[in-house]
Phi, psi and omega in degrees: 000142183268154185263170182298327178297320176292320179295327184295330181286335178264350185290326172302316183292325180309306180297320180277358178072033185252010179278152175283170179302324179291316183296315185298315175306310185287323178291320182297318182288328176297313192292330188296329183247013183225092178311315187295315181291327174297318180301309184299326171300315177300308181297322177298313181294324174294319181295317178306306188293318177293324181281321177302333191256005187266357181263160178231146177258134179236146173228142180290151180296145180320304181307313186290322171304308189296323174302319184290312177299321179300316177292329172297314181275351185071032179241152180286163184314314181295333189260007183296145177293157184293145178252116184299149177275130179263155170298139179311126175074023189284121172081000174258124181269135184292166176268140188280141179311328180290336177287321183279338180291348179286334181281333190288000000 
């Protein structure tokens, strides 16, 4: 059975569903007998939910996008190539909540 210090290192992975089968079994066993670590799991889930819902997606205005593309290709605004609209978060990986919870 693992102790609280080892369990604390696994809690974020536990909440995110990223543990191996062995790690999952070990932390499940620990959580069954440790109210303090169960409370940490509750707090980690709450933090993940709060941070996950706190971002907004913004898009630059079309004219600005064209100016930037024009500057990259060395063309005036009117001659800048068309800029494709990207799907939200296309190719962008979100920041993991555990990375931002360190700052809280």
